[in-house]
mmCIF file of the N, C-alpha and C atoms, coordinates in Angstrom:
data_MODEL
# 
_entry.id   MODEL 
# 
loop_
_atom_site.group_PDB 
_atom_site.id 
_atom_site.type_symbol 
_atom_site.label_atom_id 
_atom_site.label_alt_id 
_atom_site.label_comp_id 
_atom_site.label_asym_id 
_atom_site.label_entity_id 
_atom_site.label_seq_id 
_atom_site.pdbx_PDB_ins_code 
_atom_site.Cartn_x 
_atom_site.Cartn_y 
_atom_site.Cartn_z 
_atom_site.occupancy 
_atom_site.B_iso_or_equiv 
_atom_site.pdbx_formal_charge 
_atom_site.auth_seq_id 
_atom_site.auth_comp_id 
_atom_site.auth_asym_id 
_atom_site.auth_atom_id 
_atom_site.pdbx_PDB_model_num 
ATOM 1   N N  . MET A 1 1  ? -8.928  -17.073 58.486 1.00 0.00 ? 1  MET A N  1 
ATOM 2   C CA . MET A 1 1  ? -8.857  -15.748 58.826 1.00 0.00 ? 1  MET A CA 1 
ATOM 3   C C  . MET A 1 1  ? -6.954  -15.246 58.735 1.00 0.00 ? 1  MET A C  1 
ATOM 4   N N  . GLU A 1 2  ? -6.888  -14.101 58.059 1.00 0.00 ? 2  GLU A N  1 
ATOM 5   C CA . GLU A 1 2  ? -5.222  -14.018 57.760 1.00 0.00 ? 2  GLU A CA 1 
ATOM 6   C C  . GLU A 1 2  ? -4.953  -12.768 59.005 1.00 0.00 ? 2  GLU A C  1 
ATOM 7   N N  . THR A 1 3  ? -4.070  -12.351 59.686 1.00 0.00 ? 3  THR A N  1 
ATOM 8   C CA . THR A 1 3  ? -3.726  -11.298 60.471 1.00 0.00 ? 3  THR A CA 1 
ATOM 9   C C  . THR A 1 3  ? -3.069  -10.294 59.788 1.00 0.00 ? 3  THR A C  1 
ATOM 10  N N  . VAL A 1 4  ? -3.542  -9.037  59.025 1.00 0.00 ? 4  VAL A N  1 
ATOM 11  C CA . VAL A 1 4  ? -2.814  -8.036  58.692 1.00 0.00 ? 4  VAL A CA 1 
ATOM 12  C C  . VAL A 1 4  ? -2.608  -6.714  59.518 1.00 0.00 ? 4  VAL A C  1 
ATOM 13  N N  . ALA A 1 5  ? -2.634  -6.551  60.741 1.00 0.00 ? 5  ALA A N  1 
ATOM 14  C CA . ALA A 1 5  ? -2.581  -5.819  61.477 1.00 0.00 ? 5  ALA A CA 1 
ATOM 15  C C  . ALA A 1 5  ? -2.194  -6.137  62.708 1.00 0.00 ? 5  ALA A C  1 
ATOM 16  N N  . ALA A 1 6  ? -1.457  -6.179  63.557 1.00 0.00 ? 6  ALA A N  1 
ATOM 17  C CA . ALA A 1 6  ? -1.252  -6.217  65.515 1.00 0.00 ? 6  ALA A CA 1 
ATOM 18  C C  . ALA A 1 6  ? -1.037  -4.671  65.988 1.00 0.00 ? 6  ALA A C  1 
ATOM 19  N N  . PHE A 1 7  ? -1.704  -4.630  67.231 1.00 0.00 ? 7  PHE A N  1 
ATOM 20  C CA . PHE A 1 7  ? -1.219  -3.462  68.269 1.00 0.00 ? 7  PHE A CA 1 
ATOM 21  C C  . PHE A 1 7  ? -1.474  -3.421  69.026 1.00 0.00 ? 7  PHE A C  1 
ATOM 22  N N  . ALA A 1 8  ? -0.822  -2.313  70.112 1.00 0.00 ? 8  ALA A N  1 
ATOM 23  C CA . ALA A 1 8  ? -1.156  -2.391  71.309 1.00 0.00 ? 8  ALA A CA 1 
ATOM 24  C C  . ALA A 1 8  ? -1.955  -2.201  72.131 1.00 0.00 ? 8  ALA A C  1 
ATOM 25  N N  . GLU A 1 9  ? -2.752  -1.568  71.484 1.00 0.00 ? 9  GLU A N  1 
ATOM 26  C CA . GLU A 1 9  ? -3.831  -1.013  71.750 1.00 0.00 ? 9  GLU A CA 1 
ATOM 27  C C  . GLU A 1 9  ? -5.366  -1.338  71.589 1.00 0.00 ? 9  GLU A C  1 
ATOM 28  N N  . ILE A 1 10 ? -6.150  -1.602  71.692 1.00 0.00 ? 10 ILE A N  1 
ATOM 29  C CA . ILE A 1 10 ? -7.541  -2.156  71.543 1.00 0.00 ? 10 ILE A CA 1 
ATOM 30  C C  . ILE A 1 10 ? -7.979  -1.214  70.562 1.00 0.00 ? 10 ILE A C  1 
ATOM 31  N N  . ALA A 1 11 ? -8.151  0.259   70.853 1.00 0.00 ? 11 ALA A N  1 
ATOM 32  C CA . ALA A 1 11 ? -8.626  1.542   70.010 1.00 0.00 ? 11 ALA A CA 1 
ATOM 33  C C  . ALA A 1 11 ? -7.777  1.798   68.714 1.00 0.00 ? 11 ALA A C  1 
ATOM 34  N N  . GLU A 1 12 ? -6.917  1.731   68.509 1.00 0.00 ? 12 GLU A N  1 
ATOM 35  C CA . GLU A 1 12 ? -5.826  1.538   67.284 1.00 0.00 ? 12 GLU A CA 1 
ATOM 36  C C  . GLU A 1 12 ? -6.259  -0.234  66.553 1.00 0.00 ? 12 GLU A C  1 
ATOM 37  N N  . ALA A 1 13 ? -6.940  -0.990  66.871 1.00 0.00 ? 13 ALA A N  1 
ATOM 38  C CA . ALA A 1 13 ? -7.505  -2.605  66.181 1.00 0.00 ? 13 ALA A CA 1 
ATOM 39  C C  . ALA A 1 13 ? -8.369  -2.059  65.788 1.00 0.00 ? 13 ALA A C  1 
ATOM 40  N N  . GLN A 1 14 ? -9.333  -1.307  66.563 1.00 0.00 ? 14 GLN A N  1 
ATOM 41  C CA . GLN A 1 14 ? -11.229 -1.242  66.079 1.00 0.00 ? 14 GLN A CA 1 
ATOM 42  C C  . GLN A 1 14 ? -10.944 0.046   64.789 1.00 0.00 ? 14 GLN A C  1 
ATOM 43  N N  . LEU A 1 15 ? -9.927  0.921   65.350 1.00 0.00 ? 15 LEU A N  1 
ATOM 44  C CA . LEU A 1 15 ? -10.234 2.297   64.171 1.00 0.00 ? 15 LEU A CA 1 
ATOM 45  C C  . LEU A 1 15 ? -9.656  1.823   62.575 1.00 0.00 ? 15 LEU A C  1 
ATOM 46  N N  . ILE A 1 16 ? -9.060  0.698   63.005 1.00 0.00 ? 16 ILE A N  1 
ATOM 47  C CA . ILE A 1 16 ? -8.499  0.105   61.654 1.00 0.00 ? 16 ILE A CA 1 
ATOM 48  C C  . ILE A 1 16 ? -9.153  -0.850  61.057 1.00 0.00 ? 16 ILE A C  1 
ATOM 49  N N  . ARG A 1 17 ? -9.812  -1.652  62.087 1.00 0.00 ? 17 ARG A N  1 
ATOM 50  C CA . ARG A 1 17 ? -11.143 -2.752  61.534 1.00 0.00 ? 17 ARG A CA 1 
ATOM 51  C C  . ARG A 1 17 ? -12.102 -2.080  61.047 1.00 0.00 ? 17 ARG A C  1 
ATOM 52  N N  . SER A 1 18 ? -12.150 -0.392  61.328 1.00 0.00 ? 18 SER A N  1 
ATOM 53  C CA . SER A 1 18 ? -13.469 0.469   61.014 1.00 0.00 ? 18 SER A CA 1 
ATOM 54  C C  . SER A 1 18 ? -13.068 0.891   59.449 1.00 0.00 ? 18 SER A C  1 
ATOM 55  N N  . VAL A 1 19 ? -12.169 1.287   58.986 1.00 0.00 ? 19 VAL A N  1 
ATOM 56  C CA . VAL A 1 19 ? -11.283 2.213   58.205 1.00 0.00 ? 19 VAL A CA 1 
ATOM 57  C C  . VAL A 1 19 ? -11.306 0.586   57.330 1.00 0.00 ? 19 VAL A C  1 
ATOM 58  N N  . LEU A 1 20 ? -11.059 -0.633  57.306 1.00 0.00 ? 20 LEU A N  1 
ATOM 59  C CA . LEU A 1 20 ? -11.099 -1.452  56.698 1.00 0.00 ? 20 LEU A CA 1 
ATOM 60  C C  . LEU A 1 20 ? -12.709 -2.189  55.902 1.00 0.00 ? 20 LEU A C  1 
ATOM 61  N N  . GLU A 1 21 ? -13.578 -2.162  56.964 1.00 0.00 ? 21 GLU A N  1 
ATOM 62  C CA . GLU A 1 21 ? -15.232 -2.070  56.702 1.00 0.00 ? 21 GLU A CA 1 
ATOM 63  C C  . GLU A 1 21 ? -15.393 -0.511  56.007 1.00 0.00 ? 21 GLU A C  1 
ATOM 64  N N  . GLY A 1 22 ? -14.989 -0.001  56.211 1.00 0.00 ? 22 GLY A N  1 
ATOM 65  C CA . GLY A 1 22 ? -15.378 1.099   55.240 1.00 0.00 ? 22 GLY A CA 1 
ATOM 66  C C  . GLY A 1 22 ? -14.915 1.529   54.124 1.00 0.00 ? 22 GLY A C  1 
ATOM 67  N N  . HIS A 1 23 ? -14.054 0.169   53.558 1.00 0.00 ? 23 HIS A N  1 
ATOM 68  C CA . HIS A 1 23 ? -13.645 -0.246  52.162 1.00 0.00 ? 23 HIS A CA 1 
ATOM 69  C C  . HIS A 1 23 ? -14.474 -1.251  51.916 1.00 0.00 ? 23 HIS A C  1 
ATOM 70  N N  . GLY A 1 24 ? -15.427 -1.883  52.036 1.00 0.00 ? 24 GLY A N  1 
ATOM 71  C CA . GLY A 1 24 ? -15.762 -3.059  51.972 1.00 0.00 ? 24 GLY A CA 1 
ATOM 72  C C  . GLY A 1 24 ? -15.248 -4.057  52.358 1.00 0.00 ? 24 GLY A C  1 
ATOM 73  N N  . ILE A 1 25 ? -14.081 -4.453  53.217 1.00 0.00 ? 25 ILE A N  1 
ATOM 74  C CA . ILE A 1 25 ? -13.552 -5.621  53.840 1.00 0.00 ? 25 ILE A CA 1 
ATOM 75  C C  . ILE A 1 25 ? -13.896 -5.752  55.029 1.00 0.00 ? 25 ILE A C  1 
ATOM 76  N N  . SER A 1 26 ? -14.503 -7.031  54.888 1.00 0.00 ? 26 SER A N  1 
ATOM 77  C CA . SER A 1 26 ? -14.646 -7.331  56.491 1.00 0.00 ? 26 SER A CA 1 
ATOM 78  C C  . SER A 1 26 ? -13.721 -7.940  57.087 1.00 0.00 ? 26 SER A C  1 
ATOM 79  N N  . ALA A 1 27 ? -13.566 -6.757  57.992 1.00 0.00 ? 27 ALA A N  1 
ATOM 80  C CA . ALA A 1 27 ? -12.483 -7.522  59.823 1.00 0.00 ? 27 ALA A CA 1 
ATOM 81  C C  . ALA A 1 27 ? -13.284 -7.663  60.844 1.00 0.00 ? 27 ALA A C  1 
ATOM 82  N N  . VAL A 1 28 ? -11.902 -8.686  61.392 1.00 0.00 ? 28 VAL A N  1 
ATOM 83  C CA . VAL A 1 28 ? -12.753 -9.022  62.921 1.00 0.00 ? 28 VAL A CA 1 
ATOM 84  C C  . VAL A 1 28 ? -11.349 -8.626  63.445 1.00 0.00 ? 28 VAL A C  1 
ATOM 85  N N  . ILE A 1 29 ? -11.099 -8.904  65.204 1.00 0.00 ? 29 ILE A N  1 
ATOM 86  C CA . ILE A 1 29 ? -10.603 -8.350  65.738 1.00 0.00 ? 29 ILE A CA 1 
ATOM 87  C C  . ILE A 1 29 ? -10.974 -9.841  67.408 1.00 0.00 ? 29 ILE A C  1 
ATOM 88  N N  . PRO A 1 30 ? -9.490  -10.584 66.701 1.00 0.00 ? 30 PRO A N  1 
ATOM 89  C CA . PRO A 1 30 ? -10.225 -12.280 67.899 1.00 0.00 ? 30 PRO A CA 1 
ATOM 90  C C  . PRO A 1 30 ? -10.053 -11.700 69.138 1.00 0.00 ? 30 PRO A C  1 
ATOM 91  N N  . ASN A 1 31 ? -10.505 -11.960 69.762 1.00 0.00 ? 31 ASN A N  1 
ATOM 92  C CA . ASN A 1 31 ? -10.614 -11.520 71.550 1.00 0.00 ? 31 ASN A CA 1 
ATOM 93  C C  . ASN A 1 31 ? -10.349 -10.058 71.976 1.00 0.00 ? 31 ASN A C  1 
ATOM 94  N N  . GLU A 1 32 ? -11.413 -9.790  70.737 1.00 0.00 ? 32 GLU A N  1 
ATOM 95  C CA . GLU A 1 32 ? -11.766 -8.212  71.076 1.00 0.00 ? 32 GLU A CA 1 
ATOM 96  C C  . GLU A 1 32 ? -11.921 -7.861  72.877 1.00 0.00 ? 32 GLU A C  1 
ATOM 97  N N  . GLN A 1 33 ? -12.775 -9.086  73.041 1.00 0.00 ? 33 GLN A N  1 
ATOM 98  C CA . GLN A 1 33 ? -13.457 -8.770  74.829 1.00 0.00 ? 33 GLN A CA 1 
ATOM 99  C C  . GLN A 1 33 ? -12.190 -9.002  75.524 1.00 0.00 ? 33 GLN A C  1 
ATOM 100 N N  . THR A 1 34 ? -11.280 -9.372  75.443 1.00 0.00 ? 34 THR A N  1 
ATOM 101 C CA . THR A 1 34 ? -10.211 -9.715  76.253 1.00 0.00 ? 34 THR A CA 1 
ATOM 102 C C  . THR A 1 34 ? -9.154  -8.502  76.387 1.00 0.00 ? 34 THR A C  1 
ATOM 103 N N  . ALA A 1 35 ? -9.398  -7.801  74.794 1.00 0.00 ? 35 ALA A N  1 
ATOM 104 C CA . ALA A 1 35 ? -8.618  -6.902  74.461 1.00 0.00 ? 35 ALA A CA 1 
ATOM 105 C C  . ALA A 1 35 ? -9.172  -5.611  75.244 1.00 0.00 ? 35 ALA A C  1 
ATOM 106 N N  . GLU A 1 36 ? -10.089 -5.859  75.519 1.00 0.00 ? 36 GLU A N  1 
ATOM 107 C CA . GLU A 1 36 ? -10.971 -4.350  76.186 1.00 0.00 ? 36 GLU A CA 1 
ATOM 108 C C  . GLU A 1 36 ? -10.454 -4.753  78.205 1.00 0.00 ? 36 GLU A C  1 
ATOM 109 N N  . ILE A 1 37 ? -10.475 -6.284  77.967 1.00 0.00 ? 37 ILE A N  1 
ATOM 110 C CA . ILE A 1 37 ? -10.639 -6.020  79.732 1.00 0.00 ? 37 ILE A CA 1 
ATOM 111 C C  . ILE A 1 37 ? -9.305  -6.080  80.025 1.00 0.00 ? 37 ILE A C  1 
ATOM 112 N N  . ALA A 1 38 ? -8.697  -6.847  79.849 1.00 0.00 ? 38 ALA A N  1 
ATOM 113 C CA . ALA A 1 38 ? -7.125  -7.617  80.005 1.00 0.00 ? 38 ALA A CA 1 
ATOM 114 C C  . ALA A 1 38 ? -6.144  -7.534  79.098 1.00 0.00 ? 38 ALA A C  1 
ATOM 115 N N  . PRO A 1 39 ? -5.639  -6.103  78.597 1.00 0.00 ? 39 PRO A N  1 
ATOM 116 C CA . PRO A 1 39 ? -4.944  -6.399  77.430 1.00 0.00 ? 39 PRO A CA 1 
ATOM 117 C C  . PRO A 1 39 ? -3.698  -6.906  77.284 1.00 0.00 ? 39 PRO A C  1 
ATOM 118 N N  . PRO A 1 40 ? -3.170  -7.503  78.909 1.00 0.00 ? 40 PRO A N  1 
ATOM 119 C CA . PRO A 1 40 ? -1.808  -7.337  79.121 1.00 0.00 ? 40 PRO A CA 1 
ATOM 120 C C  . PRO A 1 40 ? -1.633  -9.265  78.696 1.00 0.00 ? 40 PRO A C  1 
ATOM 121 N N  . TYR A 1 41 ? -3.200  -9.848  78.794 1.00 0.00 ? 41 TYR A N  1 
ATOM 122 C CA . TYR A 1 41 ? -3.457  -11.394 78.303 1.00 0.00 ? 41 TYR A CA 1 
ATOM 123 C C  . TYR A 1 41 ? -2.693  -11.645 76.446 1.00 0.00 ? 41 TYR A C  1 
ATOM 124 N N  . LEU A 1 42 ? -3.132  -10.279 75.693 1.00 0.00 ? 42 LEU A N  1 
ATOM 125 C CA . LEU A 1 42 ? -2.532  -10.450 74.392 1.00 0.00 ? 42 LEU A CA 1 
ATOM 126 C C  . LEU A 1 42 ? -1.366  -10.085 74.463 1.00 0.00 ? 42 LEU A C  1 
ATOM 127 N N  . TRP A 1 43 ? -0.448  -9.171  74.953 1.00 0.00 ? 43 TRP A N  1 
ATOM 128 C CA . TRP A 1 43 ? 0.811   -8.898  74.301 1.00 0.00 ? 43 TRP A CA 1 
ATOM 129 C C  . TRP A 1 43 ? 1.504   -10.632 74.219 1.00 0.00 ? 43 TRP A C  1 
ATOM 130 N N  . GLY A 1 44 ? 1.772   -11.112 74.910 1.00 0.00 ? 44 GLY A N  1 
ATOM 131 C CA . GLY A 1 44 ? 2.351   -12.088 74.647 1.00 0.00 ? 44 GLY A CA 1 
ATOM 132 C C  . GLY A 1 44 ? 2.588   -12.892 73.236 1.00 0.00 ? 44 GLY A C  1 
ATOM 133 N N  . SER A 1 45 ? 1.084   -12.720 72.943 1.00 0.00 ? 45 SER A N  1 
ATOM 134 C CA . SER A 1 45 ? 0.824   -13.317 71.837 1.00 0.00 ? 45 SER A CA 1 
ATOM 135 C C  . SER A 1 45 ? 0.634   -12.552 70.650 1.00 0.00 ? 45 SER A C  1 
ATOM 136 N N  . GLY A 1 46 ? 1.350   -11.246 70.731 1.00 0.00 ? 46 GLY A N  1 
ATOM 137 C CA . GLY A 1 46 ? 1.785   -10.295 69.561 1.00 0.00 ? 46 GLY A CA 1 
ATOM 138 C C  . GLY A 1 46 ? 0.905   -8.991  69.220 1.00 0.00 ? 46 GLY A C  1 
ATOM 139 N N  . GLY A 1 47 ? -0.174  -8.996  70.477 1.00 0.00 ? 47 GLY A N  1 
ATOM 140 C CA . GLY A 1 47 ? -0.964  -7.833  70.280 1.00 0.00 ? 47 GLY A CA 1 
ATOM 141 C C  . GLY A 1 47 ? -2.116  -8.323  70.103 1.00 0.00 ? 47 GLY A C  1 
ATOM 142 N N  . VAL A 1 48 ? -3.011  -7.234  70.019 1.00 0.00 ? 48 VAL A N  1 
ATOM 143 C CA . VAL A 1 48 ? -4.238  -6.783  69.512 1.00 0.00 ? 48 VAL A CA 1 
ATOM 144 C C  . VAL A 1 48 ? -4.462  -7.256  68.157 1.00 0.00 ? 48 VAL A C  1 
ATOM 145 N N  . LYS A 1 49 ? -5.029  -8.027  67.365 1.00 0.00 ? 49 LYS A N  1 
ATOM 146 C CA . LYS A 1 49 ? -4.839  -8.583  65.920 1.00 0.00 ? 49 LYS A CA 1 
ATOM 147 C C  . LYS A 1 49 ? -6.277  -8.004  65.619 1.00 0.00 ? 49 LYS A C  1 
ATOM 148 N N  . VAL A 1 50 ? -6.299  -8.133  64.002 1.00 0.00 ? 50 VAL A N  1 
ATOM 149 C CA . VAL A 1 50 ? -6.811  -7.495  63.432 1.00 0.00 ? 50 VAL A CA 1 
ATOM 150 C C  . VAL A 1 50 ? -6.283  -8.306  62.150 1.00 0.00 ? 50 VAL A C  1 
ATOM 151 N N  . GLN A 1 51 ? -7.750  -9.417  61.780 1.00 0.00 ? 51 GLN A N  1 
ATOM 152 C CA . GLN A 1 51 ? -7.724  -10.104 60.611 1.00 0.00 ? 51 GLN A CA 1 
ATOM 153 C C  . GLN A 1 51 ? -8.762  -9.973  59.432 1.00 0.00 ? 51 GLN A C  1 
ATOM 154 N N  . VAL A 1 52 ? -8.682  -10.506 58.147 1.00 0.00 ? 52 VAL A N  1 
ATOM 155 C CA . VAL A 1 52 ? -9.412  -10.207 57.612 1.00 0.00 ? 52 VAL A CA 1 
ATOM 156 C C  . VAL A 1 52 ? -9.760  -11.690 56.540 1.00 0.00 ? 52 VAL A C  1 
ATOM 157 N N  . ALA A 1 53 ? -10.009 -11.934 55.917 1.00 0.00 ? 53 ALA A N  1 
ATOM 158 C CA . ALA A 1 53 ? -10.640 -13.146 55.139 1.00 0.00 ? 53 ALA A CA 1 
ATOM 159 C C  . ALA A 1 53 ? -9.054  -12.946 54.348 1.00 0.00 ? 53 ALA A C  1 
ATOM 160 N N  . ALA A 1 54 ? -8.671  -14.434 53.975 1.00 0.00 ? 54 ALA A N  1 
ATOM 161 C CA . ALA A 1 54 ? -7.159  -14.880 52.946 1.00 0.00 ? 54 ALA A CA 1 
ATOM 162 C C  . ALA A 1 54 ? -7.602  -14.083 51.396 1.00 0.00 ? 54 ALA A C  1 
ATOM 163 N N  . GLU A 1 55 ? -8.824  -13.984 50.679 1.00 0.00 ? 55 GLU A N  1 
ATOM 164 C CA . GLU A 1 55 ? -9.113  -13.768 49.474 1.00 0.00 ? 55 GLU A CA 1 
ATOM 165 C C  . GLU A 1 55 ? -8.794  -11.873 49.680 1.00 0.00 ? 55 GLU A C  1 
ATOM 166 N N  . ASP A 1 56 ? -8.606  -11.432 51.057 1.00 0.00 ? 56 ASP A N  1 
ATOM 167 C CA . ASP A 1 56 ? -9.258  -9.898  50.805 1.00 0.00 ? 56 ASP A CA 1 
ATOM 168 C C  . ASP A 1 56 ? -7.887  -9.340  51.327 1.00 0.00 ? 56 ASP A C  1 
ATOM 169 N N  . LEU A 1 57 ? -6.963  -10.194 51.840 1.00 0.00 ? 57 LEU A N  1 
ATOM 170 C CA . LEU A 1 57 ? -5.540  -10.279 52.484 1.00 0.00 ? 57 LEU A CA 1 
ATOM 171 C C  . LEU A 1 57 ? -4.767  -9.058  51.865 1.00 0.00 ? 57 LEU A C  1 
ATOM 172 N N  . ALA A 1 58 ? -4.387  -9.490  50.399 1.00 0.00 ? 58 ALA A N  1 
ATOM 173 C CA . ALA A 1 58 ? -3.424  -7.950  49.698 1.00 0.00 ? 58 ALA A CA 1 
ATOM 174 C C  . ALA A 1 58 ? -4.115  -6.480  49.663 1.00 0.00 ? 58 ALA A C  1 
ATOM 175 N N  . ILE A 1 59 ? -5.337  -6.426  49.187 1.00 0.00 ? 59 ILE A N  1 
ATOM 176 C CA . ILE A 1 59 ? -6.413  -5.241  49.066 1.00 0.00 ? 59 ILE A CA 1 
ATOM 177 C C  . ILE A 1 59 ? -6.304  -4.822  50.610 1.00 0.00 ? 59 ILE A C  1 
ATOM 178 N N  . ALA A 1 60 ? -6.335  -5.491  51.803 1.00 0.00 ? 60 ALA A N  1 
ATOM 179 C CA . ALA A 1 60 ? -6.274  -4.770  53.247 1.00 0.00 ? 60 ALA A CA 1 
ATOM 180 C C  . ALA A 1 60 ? -4.839  -4.416  53.383 1.00 0.00 ? 60 ALA A C  1 
ATOM 181 N N  . ARG A 1 61 ? -4.152  -4.526  52.762 1.00 0.00 ? 61 ARG A N  1 
ATOM 182 C CA . ARG A 1 61 ? -2.962  -4.330  53.389 1.00 0.00 ? 61 ARG A CA 1 
ATOM 183 C C  . ARG A 1 61 ? -1.937  -3.352  52.333 1.00 0.00 ? 61 ARG A C  1 
ATOM 184 N N  . GLU A 1 62 ? -3.101  -3.139  50.984 1.00 0.00 ? 62 GLU A N  1 
ATOM 185 C CA . GLU A 1 62 ? -3.252  -1.946  50.656 1.00 0.00 ? 62 GLU A CA 1 
ATOM 186 C C  . GLU A 1 62 ? -3.414  -0.397  51.288 1.00 0.00 ? 62 GLU A C  1 
ATOM 187 N N  . VAL A 1 63 ? -5.178  -1.004  51.383 1.00 0.00 ? 63 VAL A N  1 
ATOM 188 C CA . VAL A 1 63 ? -5.495  0.609   51.865 1.00 0.00 ? 63 VAL A CA 1 
ATOM 189 C C  . VAL A 1 63 ? -4.653  0.586   52.980 1.00 0.00 ? 63 VAL A C  1 
ATOM 190 N N  . LEU A 1 64 ? -3.932  0.055   54.266 1.00 0.00 ? 64 LEU A N  1 
ATOM 191 C CA . LEU A 1 64 ? -3.136  -0.358  55.209 1.00 0.00 ? 64 LEU A CA 1 
ATOM 192 C C  . LEU A 1 64 ? -1.878  0.743   55.130 1.00 0.00 ? 64 LEU A C  1 
ATOM 193 N N  . ALA A 1 65 ? -1.197  0.605   53.926 1.00 0.00 ? 65 ALA A N  1 
ATOM 194 C CA . ALA A 1 65 ? 0.284   0.880   53.043 1.00 0.00 ? 65 ALA A CA 1 
ATOM 195 C C  . ALA A 1 65 ? -0.648  2.388   52.400 1.00 0.00 ? 65 ALA A C  1 
ATOM 196 N N  . THR A 1 66 ? -1.598  2.624   52.283 1.00 0.00 ? 66 THR A N  1 
ATOM 197 C CA . THR A 1 66 ? -1.799  4.203   52.495 1.00 0.00 ? 66 THR A CA 1 
ATOM 198 C C  . THR A 1 66 ? -1.906  4.624   53.177 1.00 0.00 ? 66 THR A C  1 
ATOM 199 N N  . LEU A 1 67 ? -2.507  3.957   54.322 1.00 0.00 ? 67 LEU A N  1 
ATOM 200 C CA . LEU A 1 67 ? -2.958  4.890   55.415 1.00 0.00 ? 67 LEU A CA 1 
ATOM 201 C C  . LEU A 1 67 ? -1.519  5.166   56.236 1.00 0.00 ? 67 LEU A C  1 
ATOM 202 N N  . GLU A 1 68 ? -0.389  4.462   55.954 1.00 0.00 ? 68 GLU A N  1 
ATOM 203 C CA . GLU A 1 68 ? 1.112   4.806   56.863 1.00 0.00 ? 68 GLU A CA 1 
ATOM 204 C C  . GLU A 1 68 ? 1.190   5.396   55.962 1.00 0.00 ? 68 GLU A C  1 
ATOM 205 N N  . LYS A 1 69 ? 1.657   5.672   54.835 1.00 0.00 ? 69 LYS A N  1 
ATOM 206 C CA . LYS A 1 69 ? 2.060   6.945   53.586 1.00 0.00 ? 69 LYS A CA 1 
ATOM 207 C C  . LYS A 1 69 ? 1.144   8.192   54.419 1.00 0.00 ? 69 LYS A C  1 
ATOM 208 N N  . ASP A 1 70 ? -0.106  8.165   54.235 1.00 0.00 ? 70 ASP A N  1 
ATOM 209 C CA . ASP A 1 70 ? -0.727  9.007   54.738 1.00 0.00 ? 70 ASP A CA 1 
ATOM 210 C C  . ASP A 1 70 ? -0.862  10.035  55.964 1.00 0.00 ? 70 ASP A C  1 
ATOM 211 N N  . GLY A 1 71 ? -0.421  8.828   57.044 1.00 0.00 ? 71 GLY A N  1 
ATOM 212 C CA . GLY A 1 71 ? -0.244  9.564   58.225 1.00 0.00 ? 71 GLY A CA 1 
ATOM 213 C C  . GLY A 1 71 ? -1.526  9.117   59.442 1.00 0.00 ? 71 GLY A C  1 
ATOM 214 N N  . PRO A 1 72 ? -1.154  9.557   60.284 1.00 0.00 ? 72 PRO A N  1 
ATOM 215 C CA . PRO A 1 72 ? -2.673  9.059   61.474 1.00 0.00 ? 72 PRO A CA 1 
ATOM 216 C C  . PRO A 1 72 ? -3.564  9.938   61.171 1.00 0.00 ? 72 PRO A C  1 
ATOM 217 N N  . ALA A 1 73 ? -3.930  10.686  60.694 1.00 0.00 ? 73 ALA A N  1 
ATOM 218 C CA . ALA A 1 73 ? -4.884  12.107  60.686 1.00 0.00 ? 73 ALA A CA 1 
ATOM 219 C C  . ALA A 1 73 ? -5.808  11.698  59.143 1.00 0.00 ? 73 ALA A C  1 
ATOM 220 N N  . ALA A 1 74 ? -4.502  10.526  58.175 1.00 0.00 ? 74 ALA A N  1 
ATOM 221 C CA . ALA A 1 74 ? -6.173  10.055  57.241 1.00 0.00 ? 74 ALA A CA 1 
ATOM 222 C C  . ALA A 1 74 ? -6.739  8.763   57.612 1.00 0.00 ? 74 ALA A C  1 
ATOM 223 N N  . ALA A 1 75 ? -5.814  8.123   58.960 1.00 0.00 ? 75 ALA A N  1 
ATOM 224 C CA . ALA A 1 75 ? -6.496  7.567   59.054 1.00 0.00 ? 75 ALA A CA 1 
ATOM 225 C C  . ALA A 1 75 ? -8.317  7.314   60.144 1.00 0.00 ? 75 ALA A C  1 
ATOM 226 N N  . ALA A 1 76 ? -7.971  8.724   60.835 1.00 0.00 ? 76 ALA A N  1 
ATOM 227 C CA . ALA A 1 76 ? -8.959  8.825   61.113 1.00 0.00 ? 76 ALA A CA 1 
ATOM 228 C C  . ALA A 1 76 ? -10.338 9.573   60.673 1.00 0.00 ? 76 ALA A C  1 
ATOM 229 N N  . ALA A 1 77 ? -9.504  10.381  59.796 1.00 0.00 ? 77 ALA A N  1 
ATOM 230 C CA . ALA A 1 77 ? -10.422 10.988  58.432 1.00 0.00 ? 77 ALA A CA 1 
ATOM 231 C C  . ALA A 1 77 ? -10.989 9.608   58.020 1.00 0.00 ? 77 ALA A C  1 
ATOM 232 N N  . GLU A 1 78 ? -10.638 8.463   57.460 1.00 0.00 ? 78 GLU A N  1 
ATOM 233 C CA . GLU A 1 78 ? -11.097 7.185   56.594 1.00 0.00 ? 78 GLU A CA 1 
ATOM 234 C C  . GLU A 1 78 ? -12.323 6.905   57.583 1.00 0.00 ? 78 GLU A C  1 
ATOM 235 N N  . SER A 1 79 ? -11.839 6.815   58.881 1.00 0.00 ? 79 SER A N  1 
ATOM 236 C CA . SER A 1 79 ? -13.542 6.630   60.013 1.00 0.00 ? 79 SER A CA 1 
ATOM 237 C C  . SER A 1 79 ? -14.149 7.375   60.114 1.00 0.00 ? 79 SER A C  1 
ATOM 238 N N  . ASN A 1 80 ? -14.215 8.669   59.844 1.00 0.00 ? 80 ASN A N  1 
ATOM 239 C CA . ASN A 1 80 ? -15.100 9.486   60.260 1.00 0.00 ? 80 ASN A CA 1 
ATOM 240 C C  . ASN A 1 80 ? -15.598 10.516  59.735 1.00 0.00 ? 80 ASN A C  1 
ATOM 241 N N  . PRO A 1 81 ? -15.706 10.334  57.955 1.00 0.00 ? 81 PRO A N  1 
ATOM 242 C CA . PRO A 1 81 ? -15.953 11.061  56.684 1.00 0.00 ? 81 PRO A CA 1 
ATOM 243 C C  . PRO A 1 81 ? -16.218 12.763  57.104 1.00 0.00 ? 81 PRO A C  1 
ATOM 244 N N  . ASP A 1 82 ? -17.279 13.158  58.378 1.00 0.00 ? 82 ASP A N  1 
ATOM 245 C CA . ASP A 1 82 ? -17.719 13.725  58.641 1.00 0.00 ? 82 ASP A CA 1 
ATOM 246 C C  . ASP A 1 82 ? -16.890 15.007  59.257 1.00 0.00 ? 82 ASP A C  1 
ATOM 247 N N  . VAL A 1 83 ? -15.595 14.304  59.715 1.00 0.00 ? 83 VAL A N  1 
ATOM 248 C CA . VAL A 1 83 ? -14.917 15.131  60.590 1.00 0.00 ? 83 VAL A CA 1 
ATOM 249 C C  . VAL A 1 83 ? -14.090 16.659  59.457 1.00 0.00 ? 83 VAL A C  1 
# 
């Protein structure tokens, strides 16, 4: 698994995981339970990481680049198209 992004908050990582999965990319948040109950333990290791398979890394980066260009509202719309 390759880290595609890291965040200070678990909610941000979960949102990005949802967006990636919406694009057909399997994504995981290692140490998700630790991030939920004791986030300070992860700050020293680079934050709450979102990881994808190595073969999905390039397309995952493209999806995230599109989100960065379009802003936070795009990420929210991607994860919940009914809004």
